[in-house]
C-alpha positions, 0 to 999 in steps of 0.5 A: 499500500502506497501511504500517500493520500490514503485515510485511516482509523487508529483507537486507543491512539492516544498514547503507545502503540496506537500514537506511534503507528499514528506518527509513523502512517502521517509520516508516509503521507496518510490523513489519521483519525487516532480515538481515545477516552481521555479527551484532554489527552487525546486532543493534545495527542492530535495536535502534536501529530496534526490528525483528527481526534474523535473523543471515544470509548470502543466500549460503547456501541453509540461511540463506536457508530459516532467514530465512523460518522465524524471520521466520514465527515472529514475524510472521502473514505476508510482505507485503514482501522487498527484496532488498537484499544485494549486495557489489561485483566489485572492478575487473577487465578482460577478460584479468583475470577470476577464476572465483571472484571472479565465483562469491562476487559471483554467489553473493550478488547473484544466486543469494541474490537468487534464492533469496530471491525463490523462498520469497518468491514461494510464499508470495505466490502463496498469499495473491494478495498481495505485492511483491518490490523487487530493488536492483540499480544503473545498473550495470544499465543501461551496462556500464563499463570493468573492471566485468564481474563487478559489472555482469554480476552487476546486469544478471543481476537485472534480467534475474530481475526482468523474469521474475519479473514475467510470472510473478507478476501473475497472481497480482496479486503486483508485482515492482520494480527499483530502480536506484541511482547511486552512494550514499554507504555501507559498499558496497565498503568492506572495513571496511563503514565508512559514508561521508558524501554530500557536499551534491550526492550521492546518500545512502541516504535518497534510494534509501529514498524511492524503494524506499517510494515505488514501494511505497506505490502503489495495489496496483492499479498497480505500478512495474517499474523505476525509477532514480535519480541524483544531481540534480547530482553535479558 
């Protein structure tokens, strides 16, 4: 994909992987809209990057609809959706599981991503082109102790991605899953303070390069899934 003049929507775009991806797409000539729940932070980052801010929570169906309404009011079409918004699930062993805590995570990581993807799919099928990138985690590849809530939500996103690939390939629409390993971001921090990466740890920039690099492939081909690990994290 040649990004010059294309239009992309990134959920959870005001920090971390979403912000880094927006920045890289803009540097390559794309026009971008970012969403986020913290309106002040969102608008500050959008001003910094020179992109469109859409204050929205993917866990709210009305916000999902409004996101697309605002996007299409500013841009003539959608070329790519990066489903990046996500929250952690804390740490809970099996006997400590709480259904409301699980629902809160699934509302964002699974249901929110699904509804964002469903609306994008309608647009992409109509124009016989487009790309959805779902941001999961290496936790979608292997579970871990006390990780039931978060890991299972990312396994669900991985399964949805495979279903969407089957649904949308006949319409020339690409669906890509990116599984980052541990990345130094504000993810999981109640105050949403960005962490600084050590020299041997992953940053948001590495994941952004993976996302944009996968999207940059000529549309005749696509990468169904890729994982990104730190080369020497110890």
